[in-house]
C-alpha positions as CSV (number, residue, x, y, z in Angstrom):
1,M,0.0,0.0,0.0
2,N,1.3,3.5,-0.9
3,T,2.6,5.6,2.0
4,Y,0.8,8.7,0.9
5,V,-2.5,7.5,-0.4
6,T,-4.5,4.3,-0.7
7,F,-4.9,3.3,-4.4
8,R,-7.3,0.9,-5.8
9,S,-4.9,-1.8,-6.8
10,Q,-2.8,0.5,-5.4
11,V,-4.0,3.5,-7.3
12,I,-6.5,1.8,-9.5
13,S,-9.5,1.8,-7.1
14,L,-11.9,4.5,-7.8
15,G,-12.2,5.5,-9.7
16,L,-9.8,5.8,-12.2
17,V,-6.7,4.5,-11.0
18,G,-8.0,6.0,-7.9
19,M,-6.9,5.6,-4.5
20,L,-14.1,8.0,-0.4
21,M,-21.8,7.9,6.6
22,L,-25.2,8.2,7.6
23,G,-27.9,10.1,9.1
24,C,-31.1,9.3,10.6
25,A,-34.6,9.7,9.5
26,T,-34.4,10.2,5.7
27,P,-35.4,7.3,3.5
28,K,-32.4,5.3,2.3
29,K,-31.4,5.7,-1.3
30,E,-29.4,3.1,-3.3
31,V,-25.8,3.9,-3.7
32,V,-24.3,2.8,-7.0
33,P,-21.5,0.2,-6.4
34,Q,-18.0,0.9,-7.5
35,M,-17.5,0.5,-11.3
36,R,-15.4,-2.2,-12.7
37,Q,-12.1,-1.3,-14.2
38,A,-9.4,-2.8,-16.4
39,P,-6.2,-1.8,-14.7
40,S,-3.5,-0.3,-16.8
41,P,-0.3,-2.4,-17.1
42,M,1.8,0.6,-18.1
43,Q,4.8,1.9,-16.2
44,D,6.5,5.2,-16.6
45,H,10.2,6.1,-16.1
46,I,10.3,9.4,-17.9
47,R,8.6,11.9,-15.7
48,E,9.9,12.8,-12.2
49,H,6.8,11.9,-10.2
50,A,8.1,13.9,-7.2
51,R,6.3,13.3,-3.9
52,L,5.7,15.5,-0.9
53,K,7.5,14.5,2.3
54,N,5.3,12.8,4.8
55,E,5.4,15.7,7.2
56,E,2.7,17.8,8.8
57,P,3.2,21.5,8.7
58,P,3.0,23.8,11.7
59,G,-0.5,24.6,13.0
60,T,-3.2,22.9,14.9
61,K,-4.5,19.5,14.0
62,K,-7.6,17.9,15.6
63,V,-9.6,14.8,14.9
64,L,-13.4,15.0,14.5
65,E,-15.3,11.8,15.2
66,G,-19.0,10.8,15.4
67,I,-20.3,12.5,12.2
68,L,-19.0,10.2,9.4
69,S,-18.1,6.5,9.7
70,K,-14.4,7.4,9.8
71,P,-12.6,10.3,11.6
72,V,-12.2,13.6,9.9
73,T,-8.9,15.5,10.2
74,V,-9.3,19.2,11.0
75,Y,-6.4,21.6,10.5
76,M,-5.8,25.3,11.2
77,P,-2.5,26.8,10.0
78,P,-0.7,29.5,12.0
79,A,-2.1,32.2,9.7
80,A,-5.6,31.4,11.0
81,N,-4.8,31.9,14.7
82,G,-7.2,34.3,16.4
83,V,-9.4,34.7,13.3
84,Q,-13.1,34.1,14.1
85,E,-14.4,33.7,10.6
86,L,-12.5,31.3,8.4
87,D,-12.9,30.0,4.9
88,L,-12.8,26.3,4.7
89,L,-11.4,23.7,2.3
90,I,-12.9,20.2,2.6
91,H,-10.7,17.7,0.8
92,F,-12.0,14.2,-0.1
93,H,-9.5,11.3,-0.5
94,G,-5.9,11.4,0.2
95,A,-3.5,11.4,3.2
96,P,-4.2,14.5,5.4
97,F,-0.6,15.8,5.4
98,V,-0.8,16.4,1.6
99,A,-3.8,18.8,1.9
100,M,-2.4,20.3,5.1
101,Q,0.7,21.3,3.3
102,A,-1.4,23.0,0.6
103,V,-3.4,25.0,3.0
104,H,-0.3,26.0,5.0
105,A,1.4,27.2,1.8
106,L,-1.4,29.6,1.1
107,K,-0.2,31.8,4.0
108,K,-3.7,33.0,4.6
109,P,-6.4,32.5,7.2
110,M,-8.1,29.3,6.1
111,A,-9.1,26.0,7.7
112,L,-9.0,22.5,6.3
113,A,-11.0,19.3,6.9
114,V,-9.9,16.0,5.3
115,V,-12.4,13.2,4.7
116,Q,-10.9,9.8,4.1
117,Q,-13.5,7.1,3.6
118,G,-11.6,4.4,1.7
119,S,-11.7,3.1,-1.9
120,G,-14.3,3.7,-4.5
121,S,-16.5,6.7,-5.3
122,S,-19.6,5.1,-3.7
123,V,-18.1,5.1,-0.2
124,Y,-17.6,8.8,-0.5
125,A,-21.1,9.4,-1.8
126,A,-22.9,7.2,0.7
127,P,-22.7,9.4,3.8
128,F,-24.2,12.4,2.1
129,V,-27.2,10.7,0.6
130,D,-28.8,11.9,3.9
131,V,-29.0,15.7,3.3
132,D,-28.7,16.4,7.0
133,V,-25.2,15.0,7.3
134,Y,-23.4,17.8,5.6
135,P,-24.8,20.6,7.8
136,R,-24.0,18.6,10.8
137,L,-20.4,18.1,9.5
138,L,-20.0,21.8,8.9
139,K,-21.3,22.6,12.4
140,A,-19.0,20.1,14.0
141,I,-16.0,21.4,12.1
142,Q,-16.8,25.0,13.2
143,E,-17.0,23.9,16.8
144,K,-13.7,21.9,16.5
145,L,-12.0,24.9,15.1
146,G,-13.4,27.1,17.8
147,V,-14.4,29.9,15.5
148,D,-17.6,32.0,15.3
149,R,-18.4,31.4,11.6
150,I,-17.3,29.4,8.6
151,G,-17.0,31.8,5.6
152,K,-16.6,30.5,2.0
153,V,-16.5,26.7,1.5
154,Y,-14.3,25.0,-1.1
155,F,-14.2,21.3,-2.1
156,S,-11.2,19.5,-3.4
157,S,-11.2,15.9,-4.3
158,F,-8.7,13.4,-5.7
159,S,-9.6,10.3,-7.6
160,A,-12.6,8.6,-6.0
161,G,-13.3,11.6,-3.8
162,Y,-15.5,13.1,-6.5
163,G,-18.3,10.8,-5.4
164,A,-18.8,13.0,-2.3
165,V,-18.7,16.1,-4.4
166,R,-21.3,14.8,-6.9
167,E,-23.7,13.8,-4.0
168,L,-23.2,17.1,-2.2
169,L,-24.0,19.2,-5.3
170,K,-27.5,17.7,-5.4
171,A,-28.7,19.5,-2.2
172,H,-25.9,21.9,-1.2
173,E,-24.6,23.6,-4.4
174,A,-25.7,27.1,-3.3
175,K,-23.3,26.9,-0.3
176,I,-20.3,25.6,-2.3
177,D,-18.0,28.4,-3.5
178,G,-15.4,26.5,-5.4
179,I,-14.5,23.0,-6.5
180,L,-11.1,21.4,-7.4
181,L,-11.2,18.0,-9.1
182,L,-7.8,16.3,-9.2
183,D,-7.9,13.6,-11.9
184,G,-11.2,12.3,-10.6
185,L,-14.4,12.9,-12.5
186,H,-16.0,9.8,-13.9
187,T,-19.3,8.4,-15.1
188,D,-20.4,5.1,-16.6
189,Y,-20.9,4.3,-20.2
190,I,-24.2,3.6,-21.8
191,P,-24.5,0.7,-22.6
192,D,-22.6,-0.5,-19.6
193,S,-18.8,-0.9,-20.1
194,T,-19.1,0.1,-23.8
195,P,-16.4,2.8,-24.6
196,L,-17.1,5.6,-26.9
197,A,-14.9,3.9,-29.6
198,Q,-17.4,1.0,-29.5
199,G,-20.5,3.2,-29.8
200,G,-21.1,3.9,-26.2
201,Q,-22.1,7.2,-24.7
202,L,-21.4,8.9,-21.4
203,N,-24.1,8.7,-18.7
204,A,-24.7,12.5,-18.8
205,E,-27.3,12.3,-15.9
206,K,-24.4,11.8,-13.4
207,M,-22.6,14.8,-14.9
208,K,-25.4,17.4,-14.7
209,G,-24.5,18.7,-11.3
210,F,-20.9,19.3,-12.3
211,L,-22.0,21.0,-15.6
212,A,-24.4,23.4,-13.7
213,F,-21.6,24.3,-11.4
214,A,-19.1,24.7,-14.2
215,Q,-21.5,27.1,-16.0
216,K,-21.7,29.2,-12.9
217,A,-17.9,29.3,-12.8
218,V,-17.8,30.4,-16.4
219,N,-20.2,33.2,-15.4
220,G,-17.9,34.2,-12.5
221,E,-20.4,33.1,-9.8
222,K,-18.3,30.1,-8.6
223,K,-14.7,28.7,-9.1
224,M,-13.9,25.4,-10.6
225,L,-10.6,23.8,-11.7
226,V,-10.5,20.3,-13.2
227,T,-7.2,18.5,-13.8
228,H,-6.9,15.2,-15.6
229,S,-4.4,12.6,-16.9
230,E,-4.6,10.3,-19.9
231,I,-5.5,7.2,-18.0
232,F,-8.2,5.0,-19.7
233,P,-10.1,2.8,-17.3
234,G,-11.8,0.9,-20.1
235,T,-15.1,0.0,-18.4
236,Y,-16.2,3.5,-17.5
237,A,-15.5,7.1,-18.7
238,S,-12.0,8.5,-18.2
239,T,-11.2,11.9,-16.7
240,T,-10.2,12.9,-20.3
241,E,-13.6,12.0,-21.6
242,T,-15.6,13.7,-18.8
243,A,-13.5,16.8,-19.2
244,D,-14.1,16.7,-23.0
245,W,-17.8,16.5,-22.3
246,L,-17.8,19.5,-19.9
247,I,-15.8,21.6,-22.4
248,H,-18.2,20.7,-25.3
249,E,-21.3,21.3,-23.3
250,L,-20.0,24.7,-22.2
251,G,-19.2,25.7,-25.8
252,L,-15.5,26.0,-25.1
253,Q,-12.4,24.4,-26.6
254,R,-9.0,23.0,-25.6
255,N,-6.0,25.1,-26.2
256,P,-2.8,23.1,-26.8
257,I,0.2,24.2,-24.7
258,L,3.5,22.6,-23.5
259,E,4.3,23.5,-19.9
260,W,5.9,22.0,-16.9
261,G,3.4,21.4,-14.0
262,P,4.0,20.7,-10.4
263,M,5.9,17.5,-9.3
264,G,7.4,17.1,-12.8
265,M,4.0,16.9,-14.5
266,Q,3.8,17.8,-18.2
267,Q,0.8,19.9,-19.2
268,V,-0.5,19.7,-22.8
269,S,-3.6,21.7,-22.9
270,E,-5.7,24.3,-21.0
271,T,-9.2,25.5,-21.2
272,Q,-10.2,28.7,-19.3
273,K,-13.1,31.0,-19.2
274,G,-14.3,33.1,-16.3
275,N,-13.5,31.1,-13.2
276,F,-13.6,27.8,-14.9
277,S,-10.4,26.0,-16.0
278,V,-9.4,22.5,-17.2
279,K,-5.7,21.5,-17.1
280,A,-4.7,18.4,-19.1
281,F,-1.6,16.5,-18.3
282,V,0.2,13.6,-20.1
283,G,0.5,10.1,-18.5
284,N,-1.5,6.9,-18.3
285,T,0.1,5.2,-15.3
286,A,-0.6,5.0,-11.6
287,P,2.3,7.4,-10.7
288,D,0.8,9.9,-13.2
289,H,-2.5,9.7,-11.4
290,V,-0.9,10.3,-8.0
291,D,1.0,13.3,-9.3
292,H,-2.3,15.2,-9.3
293,L,-2.7,14.7,-5.6
294,H,0.9,15.6,-4.7
295,G,0.6,18.7,-7.0
296,I,-2.4,19.9,-4.9
297,T,-0.4,22.9,-3.4
298,A,-0.2,24.5,-6.9
299,F,-3.8,23.6,-7.8
300,V,-5.3,24.9,-4.5
301,K,-3.3,28.2,-5.0
302,A,-4.7,28.5,-8.5
303,I,-8.3,28.2,-7.5
304,M,-7.9,30.5,-4.5
305,D,-6.2,33.3,-6.5
């Protein structure tokens, strides 16, 4: 198992190659099981695949229990000391120290909560099927931080973590100010397991929440940044295909570029309008996937600027 993040066959779990709770009196809804995947046999020895050191930055870290099925890590950097209204980043999927380093590097008053539920997008979606769970989580985070108010709320998710974001968009979109998706936005094919090249189509129903949010980002009302690799799961839509779908539905286009990204990543295209952006990177191996998580510091800064 990887030191920094749990993968799905080590990264191939997700969702993609991806390394994601329940309230009371609402009727239970069926949670779609994790989609099957054909793991990539590829290896890469060209790109650097740098990794953050497994070190927690200065600040205050606390553990919140009793809201979700697994503990939530809450972190406040030194820049937030004494501030009674803090913006909040909630990160889904990935070792807490990675997101902690990103928030610390912002050098601004901001808090962090890290949700780690396990493997597969369904385990991240499940807790939030009950619409009362998220408000309880926010309240508990505020109390754990010891602040008067939570200001703006941003979501970041890696790999399978998008399952939580998709579920939360259904009932809480109005109170979400920004979304960062790190190589993790998937949907199934219709017919099942039938790629586009074989006549399949994306299940657009599962993408509608992301599209509506992206449109608001284009209009300047929200912020949204999507990063993706070139990994092809085979049995469900890749992050490249879902990004293509969003770009097409928004009436935008990809702009080819050649640039270095964080952690030795190689960026090959960018789409940007308003506060909406898609950054495409090369790579179809597990290390390429994990690059997106360990590059979070640069990506969080980009969406906060």
